[in-house]
N, CA, C and O atoms as a Maestro MAE file, in Angstrom:
{
 s_m_m2io_version
 :::
 2.0.0
}

f_m_ct {
 s_m_title
 :::
 protein
 m_atom[304] {
  # First column is atom index #
  i_m_mmod_type
  r_m_x_coord
  r_m_y_coord
  r_m_z_coord
  i_m_residue_number
  s_m_chain_name
  s_m_pdb_residue_name
  s_m_pdb_atom_name
  i_m_atomic_number
  :::
  1 25 -12.249 26.376 -14.369 1 A "MET " " N  " 7
  2 3 -11.282 25.491 -15.170 1 A "MET " " CA " 6
  3 2 -10.962 23.812 -14.205 1 A "MET " " C  " 6
  4 15 -10.339 23.958 -13.154 1 A "MET " " O  " 8
  5 25 -11.213 22.932 -14.429 2 A "TYR " " N  " 7
  6 3 -10.332 21.596 -13.371 2 A "TYR " " CA " 6
  7 2 -9.271 21.311 -13.941 2 A "TYR " " C  " 6
  8 15 -8.928 21.041 -15.092 2 A "TYR " " O  " 8
  9 25 -8.729 21.425 -12.823 3 A "ILE " " N  " 7
  10 3 -6.830 21.107 -13.018 3 A "ILE " " CA " 6
  11 2 -6.608 19.705 -12.230 3 A "ILE " " C  " 6
  12 15 -6.370 19.610 -11.027 3 A "ILE " " O  " 8
  13 25 -6.730 18.690 -13.108 4 A "PRO " " N  " 7
  14 3 -6.410 17.668 -12.614 4 A "PRO " " CA " 6
  15 2 -5.278 17.451 -11.310 4 A "PRO " " C  " 6
  16 15 -4.430 18.332 -11.172 4 A "PRO " " O  " 8
  17 25 -5.276 16.675 -10.684 5 A "PRO " " N  " 7
  18 3 -4.025 16.249 -9.456 5 A "PRO " " CA " 6
  19 2 -2.713 15.850 -10.386 5 A "PRO " " C  " 6
  20 15 -2.577 15.195 -11.419 5 A "PRO " " O  " 8
  21 25 -1.833 16.557 -9.524 6 A "PRO " " N  " 7
  22 3 -0.277 15.786 -10.038 6 A "PRO " " CA " 6
  23 2 -0.784 14.208 -9.954 6 A "PRO " " C  " 6
  24 15 -1.725 13.923 -9.213 6 A "PRO " " O  " 8
  25 25 -0.216 13.350 -10.629 7 A "PRO " " N  " 7
  26 3 0.082 11.869 -10.422 7 A "PRO " " CA " 6
  27 2 0.938 11.411 -9.763 7 A "PRO " " C  " 6
  28 15 2.134 11.622 -9.967 7 A "PRO " " O  " 8
  29 25 0.229 10.320 -8.367 8 A "VAL " " N  " 7
  30 3 1.037 10.088 -7.077 8 A "VAL " " CA " 6
  31 2 1.675 9.016 -7.895 8 A "VAL " " C  " 6
  32 15 1.129 8.058 -8.442 8 A "VAL " " O  " 8
  33 25 3.110 9.405 -7.873 9 A "ILE " " N  " 7
  34 3 4.273 8.183 -7.554 9 A "ILE " " CA " 6
  35 2 3.856 6.714 -6.519 9 A "ILE " " C  " 6
  36 15 4.267 6.765 -5.360 9 A "ILE " " O  " 8
  37 25 3.178 5.640 -6.886 10 A "CYS " " N  " 7
  38 3 3.322 4.568 -6.060 10 A "CYS " " CA " 6
  39 2 3.985 3.304 -6.588 10 A "CYS " " C  " 6
  40 15 3.700 2.666 -7.601 10 A "CYS " " O  " 8
  41 25 5.263 3.004 -5.366 11 A "PRO " " N  " 7
  42 3 6.426 1.949 -5.590 11 A "PRO " " CA " 6
  43 2 5.647 0.512 -6.163 11 A "PRO " " C  " 6
  44 15 6.077 -0.320 -6.963 11 A "PRO " " O  " 8
  45 25 4.500 0.553 -5.525 12 A "LEU " " N  " 7
  46 3 3.945 -0.229 -5.920 12 A "LEU " " CA " 6
  47 2 3.330 -0.788 -7.724 12 A "LEU " " C  " 6
  48 15 3.032 -1.931 -8.070 12 A "LEU " " O  " 8
  49 25 3.312 0.372 -8.484 13 A "GLY " " N  " 7
  50 3 2.660 0.446 -9.367 13 A "GLY " " CA " 6
  51 2 1.415 1.628 -9.859 13 A "GLY " " C  " 6
  52 15 1.014 2.495 -9.084 13 A "GLY " " O  " 8
  53 25 1.047 1.514 -10.893 14 A "PRO " " N  " 7
  54 3 0.648 3.082 -11.842 14 A "PRO " " CA " 6
  55 2 -0.476 3.222 -10.471 14 A "PRO " " C  " 6
  56 15 -0.909 2.389 -9.675 14 A "PRO " " O  " 8
  57 25 -0.711 4.808 -10.653 15 A "TYR " " N  " 7
  58 3 -1.797 5.412 -9.783 15 A "TYR " " CA " 6
  59 2 -2.685 5.258 -10.365 15 A "TYR " " C  " 6
  60 15 -2.407 5.122 -11.557 15 A "TYR " " O  " 8
  61 25 -4.362 5.162 -10.019 16 A "PRO " " N  " 7
  62 3 -4.480 5.040 -8.404 16 A "PRO " " CA " 6
  63 2 -4.552 3.637 -8.089 16 A "PRO " " C  " 6
  64 15 -5.414 3.426 -7.236 16 A "PRO " " O  " 8
  65 25 -3.870 2.473 -8.530 17 A "TYR " " N  " 7
  66 3 -3.840 1.334 -8.291 17 A "TYR " " CA " 6
  67 2 -2.371 1.028 -8.341 17 A "TYR " " C  " 6
  68 15 -1.483 1.540 -9.023 17 A "TYR " " O  " 8
  69 25 -2.324 -0.279 -7.130 18 A "CYS " " N  " 7
  70 3 -1.061 -1.005 -7.115 18 A "CYS " " CA " 6
  71 2 -1.216 -2.508 -7.592 18 A "CYS " " C  " 6
  72 15 -2.238 -2.974 -8.096 18 A "CYS " " O  " 8
  73 25 -0.313 -3.030 -7.406 19 A "TRP " " N  " 7
  74 3 -0.085 -4.390 -8.019 19 A "TRP " " CA " 6
  75 2 -0.426 -5.579 -6.904 19 A "TRP " " C  " 6
  76 15 -0.661 -6.784 -6.988 19 A "TRP " " O  " 8
  77 25 -0.346 -4.770 -5.989 20 A "LEU " " N  " 7
  78 3 -0.730 -5.881 -4.546 20 A "LEU " " CA " 6
  79 2 -2.511 -5.491 -4.082 20 A "LEU " " C  " 6
  80 15 -3.374 -6.346 -3.887 20 A "LEU " " O  " 8
  81 25 -2.694 -4.070 -3.994 21 A "CYS " " N  " 7
  82 3 -3.976 -4.239 -3.565 21 A "CYS " " CA " 6
  83 2 -4.807 -3.886 -4.814 21 A "CYS " " C  " 6
  84 15 -5.991 -4.219 -4.771 21 A "CYS " " O  " 8
  85 25 -4.401 -3.315 -5.821 22 A "ARG " " N  " 7
  86 3 -6.088 -2.856 -6.664 22 A "ARG " " CA " 6
  87 2 -6.424 -1.820 -5.991 22 A "ARG " " C  " 6
  88 15 -6.714 -0.885 -6.737 22 A "ARG " " O  " 8
  89 25 -6.519 -1.555 -4.761 23 A "ASN " " N  " 7
  90 3 -7.375 -0.526 -4.502 23 A "ASN " " CA " 6
  91 2 -6.076 0.800 -3.725 23 A "ASN " " C  " 6
  92 15 -5.288 0.567 -2.809 23 A "ASN " " O  " 8
  93 25 -6.225 1.887 -4.344 24 A "TYR " " N  " 7
  94 3 -5.561 2.562 -3.651 24 A "TYR " " CA " 6
  95 2 -5.711 3.621 -2.318 24 A "TYR " " C  " 6
  96 15 -4.796 4.337 -1.912 24 A "TYR " " O  " 8
  97 25 -7.048 3.549 -1.752 25 A "LEU " " N  " 7
  98 3 -7.369 3.567 -0.135 25 A "LEU " " CA " 6
  99 2 -7.168 2.241 0.377 25 A "LEU " " C  " 6
  100 15 -6.737 2.244 1.531 25 A "LEU " " O  " 8
  101 25 -7.302 1.403 -0.001 26 A "ASP " " N  " 7
  102 3 -6.701 0.230 0.906 26 A "ASP " " CA " 6
  103 2 -5.273 -0.336 0.401 26 A "ASP " " C  " 6
  104 15 -5.052 -1.543 0.311 26 A "ASP " " O  " 8
  105 25 -4.379 0.609 0.101 27 A "CYS " " N  " 7
  106 3 -3.429 0.295 -0.106 27 A "CYS " " CA " 6
  107 2 -2.489 0.299 1.229 27 A "CYS " " C  " 6
  108 15 -2.758 1.086 2.137 27 A "CYS " " O  " 8
  109 25 -1.510 -0.491 1.320 28 A "PRO " " N  " 7
  110 3 -0.581 -0.906 2.729 28 A "PRO " " CA " 6
  111 2 0.490 0.480 2.702 28 A "PRO " " C  " 6
  112 15 1.028 0.821 3.755 28 A "PRO " " O  " 8
  113 25 0.716 1.147 1.574 29 A "PHE " " N  " 7
  114 3 1.202 1.865 1.434 29 A "PHE " " CA " 6
  115 2 0.178 3.301 2.130 29 A "PHE " " C  " 6
  116 15 -1.013 3.588 2.014 29 A "PHE " " O  " 8
  117 25 1.476 4.028 2.950 30 A "VAL " " N  " 7
  118 3 0.626 5.288 3.685 30 A "VAL " " CA " 6
  119 2 0.735 6.709 2.271 30 A "VAL " " C  " 6
  120 15 1.690 6.991 1.549 30 A "VAL " " O  " 8
  121 25 -0.257 7.147 2.318 31 A "TYR " " N  " 7
  122 3 -0.265 8.196 1.445 31 A "TYR " " CA " 6
  123 2 0.290 9.286 2.227 31 A "TYR " " C  " 6
  124 15 -0.082 9.298 3.401 31 A "TYR " " O  " 8
  125 25 1.233 10.371 1.801 32 A "ILE " " N  " 7
  126 3 1.423 11.810 3.001 32 A "ILE " " CA " 6
  127 2 1.472 12.673 1.984 32 A "ILE " " C  " 6
  128 15 2.312 12.642 1.085 32 A "ILE " " O  " 8
  129 25 0.478 13.553 2.109 33 A "PRO " " N  " 7
  130 3 0.244 14.615 1.627 33 A "PRO " " CA " 6
  131 2 1.610 15.249 1.487 33 A "PRO " " C  " 6
  132 15 2.469 15.009 2.336 33 A "PRO " " O  " 8
  133 25 1.943 16.319 0.106 34 A "PRO " " N  " 7
  134 3 2.460 16.757 0.189 34 A "PRO " " CA " 6
  135 2 2.789 18.834 0.549 34 A "PRO " " C  " 6
  136 15 2.000 19.416 -0.196 34 A "PRO " " O  " 8
  137 25 3.466 19.695 1.217 35 A "PRO " " N  " 7
  138 3 3.166 20.667 1.260 35 A "PRO " " CA " 6
  139 2 2.757 21.127 -0.026 35 A "PRO " " C  " 6
  140 15 2.921 20.329 -0.948 35 A "PRO " " O  " 8
  141 25 2.080 22.648 -0.388 36 A "ARG " " N  " 7
  142 3 1.132 22.750 -1.127 36 A "ARG " " CA " 6
  143 2 2.521 23.351 -2.368 36 A "ARG " " C  " 6
  144 15 3.642 23.796 -2.121 36 A "ARG " " O  " 8
  145 25 2.177 23.233 -3.016 37 A "TYR " " N  " 7
  146 3 2.680 23.067 -4.629 37 A "TYR " " CA " 6
  147 2 3.773 22.308 -4.742 37 A "TYR " " C  " 6
  148 15 4.562 22.731 -5.587 37 A "TYR " " O  " 8
  149 25 4.145 21.179 -4.095 38 A "ALA " " N  " 7
  150 3 5.492 20.248 -3.598 38 A "ALA " " CA " 6
  151 2 5.095 19.503 -4.786 38 A "ALA " " C  " 6
  152 15 3.908 19.423 -5.099 38 A "ALA " " O  " 8
  153 25 6.329 18.769 -5.690 39 A "ILE " " N  " 7
  154 3 6.028 18.268 -6.679 39 A "ILE " " CA " 6
  155 2 7.443 17.220 -6.445 39 A "ILE " " C  " 6
  156 15 8.488 17.849 -6.279 39 A "ILE " " O  " 8
  157 25 7.572 15.519 -6.415 40 A "PRO " " N  " 7
  158 3 6.047 14.843 -6.511 40 A "PRO " " CA " 6
  159 2 5.367 14.334 -5.006 40 A "PRO " " C  " 6
  160 15 5.822 14.860 -3.991 40 A "PRO " " O  " 8
  161 25 4.503 13.520 -4.905 41 A "VAL " " N  " 7
  162 3 3.755 13.445 -4.345 41 A "VAL " " CA " 6
  163 2 4.347 11.902 -3.852 41 A "VAL " " C  " 6
  164 15 4.334 10.893 -4.557 41 A "VAL " " O  " 8
  165 25 4.702 11.970 -2.897 42 A "VAL " " N  " 7
  166 3 5.109 10.665 -2.405 42 A "VAL " " CA " 6
  167 2 4.573 9.578 -1.648 42 A "VAL " " C  " 6
  168 15 3.967 9.928 -0.635 42 A "VAL " " O  " 8
  169 25 4.631 8.455 -1.855 43 A "ILE " " N  " 7
  170 3 3.888 7.320 -0.584 43 A "ILE " " CA " 6
  171 2 5.285 6.564 -0.422 43 A "ILE " " C  " 6
  172 15 6.285 6.238 -1.062 43 A "ILE " " O  " 8
  173 25 4.653 6.492 0.972 44 A "THR " " N  " 7
  174 3 5.975 5.744 2.032 44 A "THR " " CA " 6
  175 2 5.388 4.818 2.453 44 A "THR " " C  " 6
  176 15 4.310 4.925 3.038 44 A "THR " " O  " 8
  177 25 6.339 3.087 2.107 45 A "PRO " " N  " 7
  178 3 6.034 1.940 2.612 45 A "PRO " " CA " 6
  179 2 5.853 1.684 4.426 45 A "PRO " " C  " 6
  180 15 6.768 1.841 5.235 45 A "PRO " " O  " 8
  181 25 4.783 1.364 4.677 46 A "VAL " " N  " 7
  182 3 4.318 1.010 6.314 46 A "VAL " " CA " 6
  183 2 5.519 -0.419 6.309 46 A "VAL " " C  " 6
  184 15 5.781 -1.123 5.333 46 A "VAL " " O  " 8
  185 25 6.093 -0.539 7.703 47 A "ARG " " N  " 7
  186 3 6.938 -1.497 7.728 47 A "ARG " " CA " 6
  187 2 5.717 -2.622 7.887 47 A "ARG " " C  " 6
  188 15 4.565 -2.642 8.320 47 A "ARG " " O  " 8
  189 25 6.566 -3.447 7.340 48 A "VAL " " N  " 7
  190 3 5.746 -4.700 7.272 48 A "VAL " " CA " 6
  191 2 5.378 -6.151 8.132 48 A "VAL " " C  " 6
  192 15 6.200 -7.066 8.176 48 A "VAL " " O  " 8
  193 25 3.998 -6.242 8.828 49 A "PRO " " N  " 7
  194 3 4.241 -6.652 10.165 49 A "PRO " " CA " 6
  195 2 4.027 -8.021 10.295 49 A "PRO " " C  " 6
  196 15 3.249 -8.492 9.465 49 A "PRO " " O  " 8
  197 25 4.457 -8.715 11.032 50 A "SER " " N  " 7
  198 3 5.131 -10.368 11.015 50 A "SER " " CA " 6
  199 2 3.985 -11.390 11.826 50 A "SER " " C  " 6
  200 15 3.221 -10.969 12.694 50 A "SER " " O  " 8
  201 25 4.017 -12.226 11.546 51 A "CYS " " N  " 7
  202 3 2.872 -12.903 12.254 51 A "CYS " " CA " 6
  203 2 3.274 -13.400 13.646 51 A "CYS " " C  " 6
  204 15 4.322 -13.937 14.003 51 A "CYS " " O  " 8
  205 25 2.267 -13.112 14.282 52 A "PRO " " N  " 7
  206 3 2.351 -13.548 16.127 52 A "PRO " " CA " 6
  207 2 3.063 -14.465 16.215 52 A "PRO " " C  " 6
  208 15 4.158 -14.386 16.771 52 A "PRO " " O  " 8
  209 25 2.475 -15.831 15.544 53 A "LEU " " N  " 7
  210 3 2.751 -17.488 15.714 53 A "LEU " " CA " 6
  211 2 4.102 -17.678 14.989 53 A "LEU " " C  " 6
  212 15 4.704 -18.565 15.593 53 A "LEU " " O  " 8
  213 25 4.695 -17.307 14.149 54 A "CYS " " N  " 7
  214 3 5.601 -17.661 13.702 54 A "CYS " " CA " 6
  215 2 6.655 -16.817 13.452 54 A "CYS " " C  " 6
  216 15 7.690 -17.361 13.066 54 A "CYS " " O  " 8
  217 25 6.650 -14.942 13.647 55 A "LEU " " N  " 7
  218 3 7.022 -14.146 13.134 55 A "LEU " " CA " 6
  219 2 7.669 -14.042 11.637 55 A "LEU " " C  " 6
  220 15 8.550 -13.230 11.355 55 A "LEU " " O  " 8
  221 25 7.139 -14.924 10.770 56 A "THR " " N  " 7
  222 3 7.468 -14.832 9.281 56 A "THR " " CA " 6
  223 2 6.753 -13.141 8.901 56 A "THR " " C  " 6
  224 15 5.842 -12.468 9.384 56 A "THR " " O  " 8
  225 25 7.600 -12.988 7.944 57 A "PRO " " N  " 7
  226 3 6.929 -11.289 7.022 57 A "PRO " " CA " 6
  227 2 5.464 -11.562 6.682 57 A "PRO " " C  " 6
  228 15 5.311 -12.481 5.877 57 A "PRO " " O  " 8
  229 25 4.325 -10.946 7.133 58 A "LEU " " N  " 7
  230 3 3.126 -11.340 5.766 58 A "LEU " " CA " 6
  231 2 2.809 -10.500 4.834 58 A "LEU " " C  " 6
  232 15 2.896 -9.284 5.007 58 A "LEU " " O  " 8
  233 25 2.485 -10.929 3.958 59 A "THR " " N  " 7
  234 3 2.164 -10.561 2.918 59 A "THR " " CA " 6
  235 2 0.573 -9.918 2.549 59 A "THR " " C  " 6
  236 15 -0.387 -10.492 3.063 59 A "THR " " O  " 8
  237 25 0.335 -8.745 1.669 60 A "TRP " " N  " 7
  238 3 -1.042 -8.471 1.699 60 A "TRP " " CA " 6
  239 2 -1.641 -9.243 0.634 60 A "TRP " " C  " 6
  240 15 -1.065 -9.650 -0.375 60 A "TRP " " O  " 8
  241 25 -3.023 -9.427 1.001 61 A "SER " " N  " 7
  242 3 -3.917 -10.454 -0.086 61 A "SER " " CA " 6
  243 2 -5.112 -9.129 -0.477 61 A "SER " " C  " 6
  244 15 -5.900 -8.595 0.304 61 A "SER " " O  " 8
  245 25 -4.946 -8.904 -1.671 62 A "SER " " N  " 7
  246 3 -5.320 -8.024 -2.348 62 A "SER " " CA " 6
  247 2 -6.928 -8.403 -2.745 62 A "SER " " C  " 6
  248 15 -7.689 -7.524 -3.150 62 A "SER " " O  " 8
  249 25 -7.303 -9.641 -2.602 63 A "TYR " " N  " 7
  250 3 -8.722 -10.145 -2.182 63 A "TYR " " CA " 6
  251 2 -9.458 -10.112 -1.549 63 A "TYR " " C  " 6
  252 15 -10.593 -9.758 -1.867 63 A "TYR " " O  " 8
  253 25 -9.072 -10.513 -0.247 64 A "TYR " " N  " 7
  254 3 -9.482 -10.771 1.252 64 A "TYR " " CA " 6
  255 2 -8.767 -9.098 1.846 64 A "TYR " " C  " 6
  256 15 -8.962 -8.835 3.033 64 A "TYR " " O  " 8
  257 25 -8.020 -8.116 1.029 65 A "LYS " " N  " 7
  258 3 -7.765 -6.939 1.896 65 A "LYS " " CA " 6
  259 2 -7.539 -7.370 3.301 65 A "LYS " " C  " 6
  260 15 -8.136 -6.713 4.155 65 A "LYS " " O  " 8
  261 25 -6.568 -8.637 3.814 66 A "ARG " " N  " 7
  262 3 -6.152 -8.956 4.791 66 A "ARG " " CA " 6
  263 2 -4.302 -9.890 4.828 66 A "ARG " " C  " 6
  264 15 -3.802 -10.643 3.992 66 A "ARG " " O  " 8
  265 25 -3.882 -9.505 5.845 67 A "TRP " " N  " 7
  266 3 -2.449 -9.892 5.957 67 A "TRP " " CA " 6
  267 2 -2.298 -11.410 6.197 67 A "TRP " " C  " 6
  268 15 -2.563 -12.005 7.241 67 A "TRP " " O  " 8
  269 25 -1.772 -11.992 4.914 68 A "TRP " " N  " 7
  270 3 -1.466 -13.857 4.813 68 A "TRP " " CA " 6
  271 2 -0.369 -13.984 5.414 68 A "TRP " " C  " 6
  272 15 0.546 -13.163 5.348 68 A "TRP " " O  " 8
  273 25 -0.352 -15.093 6.104 69 A "CYS " " N  " 7
  274 3 0.908 -15.743 6.538 69 A "CYS " " CA " 6
  275 2 1.370 -16.653 5.506 69 A "CYS " " C  " 6
  276 15 0.632 -17.636 5.446 69 A "CYS " " O  " 8
  277 25 2.295 -16.678 4.701 70 A "PRO " " N  " 7
  278 3 2.368 -17.994 4.166 70 A "PRO " " CA " 6
  279 2 2.949 -19.108 4.480 70 A "PRO " " C  " 6
  280 15 2.766 -20.088 3.759 70 A "PRO " " O  " 8
  281 25 3.732 -19.186 5.570 71 A "ARG " " N  " 7
  282 3 4.186 -20.124 6.726 71 A "ARG " " CA " 6
  283 2 3.247 -21.146 7.281 71 A "ARG " " C  " 6
  284 15 3.296 -22.373 7.202 71 A "ARG " " O  " 8
  285 25 1.941 -19.963 8.152 72 A "CYS " " N  " 7
  286 3 1.346 -20.931 8.536 72 A "CYS " " CA " 6
  287 2 0.082 -21.063 7.887 72 A "CYS " " C  " 6
  288 15 -0.782 -21.861 8.250 72 A "CYS " " O  " 8
  289 25 -0.033 -20.195 6.826 73 A "ALA " " N  " 7
  290 3 -1.592 -20.489 5.890 73 A "ALA " " CA " 6
  291 2 -2.945 -20.161 6.417 73 A "ALA " " C  " 6
  292 15 -4.061 -20.674 6.338 73 A "ALA " " O  " 8
  293 25 -2.199 -18.650 7.235 74 A "THR " " N  " 7
  294 3 -3.514 -18.439 7.807 74 A "THR " " CA " 6
  295 2 -3.672 -16.742 7.656 74 A "THR " " C  " 6
  296 15 -2.682 -16.039 7.858 74 A "THR " " O  " 8
  297 25 -4.681 -16.276 7.374 75 A "PHE " " N  " 7
  298 3 -5.014 -14.532 7.036 75 A "PHE " " CA " 6
  299 2 -4.820 -13.931 8.985 75 A "PHE " " C  " 6
  300 15 -5.391 -14.479 9.929 75 A "PHE " " O  " 8
  301 25 -4.305 -13.271 9.039 76 A "ILE " " N  " 7
  302 3 -4.191 -12.243 10.334 76 A "ILE " " CA " 6
  303 2 -5.340 -10.853 10.362 76 A "ILE " " C  " 6
  304 15 -5.313 -10.049 11.294 76 A "ILE " " O  " 8
  :::
 }
 m_bond[303] {
  # First column is bond index #
  i_m_from
  i_m_to
  i_m_order
  :::
  1 1 2 1
  2 2 3 1
  3 3 4 2
  4 3 5 1
  5 5 6 1
  6 6 7 1
  7 7 8 2
  8 7 9 1
  9 9 10 1
  10 10 11 1
  11 11 12 2
  12 11 13 1
  13 13 14 1
  14 14 15 1
  15 15 16 2
  16 15 17 1
  17 17 18 1
  18 18 19 1
  19 19 20 2
  20 19 21 1
  21 21 22 1
  22 22 23 1
  23 23 24 2
  24 23 25 1
  25 25 26 1
  26 26 27 1
  27 27 28 2
  28 27 29 1
  29 29 30 1
  30 30 31 1
  31 31 32 2
  32 31 33 1
  33 33 34 1
  34 34 35 1
  35 35 36 2
  36 35 37 1
  37 37 38 1
  38 38 39 1
  39 39 40 2
  40 39 41 1
  41 41 42 1
  42 42 43 1
  43 43 44 2
  44 43 45 1
  45 45 46 1
  46 46 47 1
  47 47 48 2
  48 47 49 1
  49 49 50 1
  50 50 51 1
  51 51 52 2
  52 51 53 1
  53 53 54 1
  54 54 55 1
  55 55 56 2
  56 55 57 1
  57 57 58 1
  58 58 59 1
  59 59 60 2
  60 59 61 1
  61 61 62 1
  62 62 63 1
  63 63 64 2
  64 63 65 1
  65 65 66 1
  66 66 67 1
  67 67 68 2
  68 67 69 1
  69 69 70 1
  70 70 71 1
  71 71 72 2
  72 71 73 1
  73 73 74 1
  74 74 75 1
  75 75 76 2
  76 75 77 1
  77 77 78 1
  78 78 79 1
  79 79 80 2
  80 79 81 1
  81 81 82 1
  82 82 83 1
  83 83 84 2
  84 83 85 1
  85 85 86 1
  86 86 87 1
  87 87 88 2
  88 87 89 1
  89 89 90 1
  90 90 91 1
  91 91 92 2
  92 91 93 1
  93 93 94 1
  94 94 95 1
  95 95 96 2
  96 95 97 1
  97 97 98 1
  98 98 99 1
  99 99 100 2
  100 99 101 1
  101 101 102 1
  102 102 103 1
  103 103 104 2
  104 103 105 1
  105 105 106 1
  106 106 107 1
  107 107 108 2
  108 107 109 1
  109 109 110 1
  110 110 111 1
  111 111 112 2
  112 111 113 1
  113 113 114 1
  114 114 115 1
  115 115 116 2
  116 115 117 1
  117 117 118 1
  118 118 119 1
  119 119 120 2
  120 119 121 1
  121 121 122 1
  122 122 123 1
  123 123 124 2
  124 123 125 1
  125 125 126 1
  126 126 127 1
  127 127 128 2
  128 127 129 1
  129 129 130 1
  130 130 131 1
  131 131 132 2
  132 131 133 1
  133 133 134 1
  134 134 135 1
  135 135 136 2
  136 135 137 1
  137 137 138 1
  138 138 139 1
  139 139 140 2
  140 139 141 1
  141 141 142 1
  142 142 143 1
  143 143 144 2
  144 143 145 1
  145 145 146 1
  146 146 147 1
  147 147 148 2
  148 147 149 1
  149 149 150 1
  150 150 151 1
  151 151 152 2
  152 151 153 1
  153 153 154 1
  154 154 155 1
  155 155 156 2
  156 155 157 1
  157 157 158 1
  158 158 159 1
  159 159 160 2
  160 159 161 1
  161 161 162 1
  162 162 163 1
  163 163 164 2
  164 163 165 1
  165 165 166 1
  166 166 167 1
  167 167 168 2
  168 167 169 1
  169 169 170 1
  170 170 171 1
  171 171 172 2
  172 171 173 1
  173 173 174 1
  174 174 175 1
  175 175 176 2
  176 175 177 1
  177 177 178 1
  178 178 179 1
  179 179 180 2
  180 179 181 1
  181 181 182 1
  182 182 183 1
  183 183 184 2
  184 183 185 1
  185 185 186 1
  186 186 187 1
  187 187 188 2
  188 187 189 1
  189 189 190 1
  190 190 191 1
  191 191 192 2
  192 191 193 1
  193 193 194 1
  194 194 195 1
  195 195 196 2
  196 195 197 1
  197 197 198 1
  198 198 199 1
  199 199 200 2
  200 199 201 1
  201 201 202 1
  202 202 203 1
  203 203 204 2
  204 203 205 1
  205 205 206 1
  206 206 207 1
  207 207 208 2
  208 207 209 1
  209 209 210 1
  210 210 211 1
  211 211 212 2
  212 211 213 1
  213 213 214 1
  214 214 215 1
  215 215 216 2
  216 215 217 1
  217 217 218 1
  218 218 219 1
  219 219 220 2
  220 219 221 1
  221 221 222 1
  222 222 223 1
  223 223 224 2
  224 223 225 1
  225 225 226 1
  226 226 227 1
  227 227 228 2
  228 227 229 1
  229 229 230 1
  230 230 231 1
  231 231 232 2
  232 231 233 1
  233 233 234 1
  234 234 235 1
  235 235 236 2
  236 235 237 1
  237 237 238 1
  238 238 239 1
  239 239 240 2
  240 239 241 1
  241 241 242 1
  242 242 243 1
  243 243 244 2
  244 243 245 1
  245 245 246 1
  246 246 247 1
  247 247 248 2
  248 247 249 1
  249 249 250 1
  250 250 251 1
  251 251 252 2
  252 251 253 1
  253 253 254 1
  254 254 255 1
  255 255 256 2
  256 255 257 1
  257 257 258 1
  258 258 259 1
  259 259 260 2
  260 259 261 1
  261 261 262 1
  262 262 263 1
  263 263 264 2
  264 263 265 1
  265 265 266 1
  266 266 267 1
  267 267 268 2
  268 267 269 1
  269 269 270 1
  270 270 271 1
  271 271 272 2
  272 271 273 1
  273 273 274 1
  274 274 275 1
  275 275 276 2
  276 275 277 1
  277 277 278 1
  278 278 279 1
  279 279 280 2
  280 279 281 1
  281 281 282 1
  282 282 283 1
  283 283 284 2
  284 283 285 1
  285 285 286 1
  286 286 287 1
  287 287 288 2
  288 287 289 1
  289 289 290 1
  290 290 291 1
  291 291 292 2
  292 291 293 1
  293 293 294 1
  294 294 295 1
  295 295 296 2
  296 295 297 1
  297 297 298 1
  298 298 299 1
  299 299 300 2
  300 299 301 1
  301 301 302 1
  302 302 303 1
  303 303 304 2
  :::
 }
}
């Protein structure tokens, strides 16, 4: 009998998608598998990178799946 896995609690939105990337596998949040039989599953945020040109925090583009600098208006 198939037993579905427990739901993953993503801080960005409902499993398996998040509102930023819309794709769980490409989510900028890192999936940490729990120890056996441990609940809940936790996803911890990765440190947001900064733009190498102006040091502004980058934002994740869901369409291009790349980091975007709103100040320089460029993809990194």
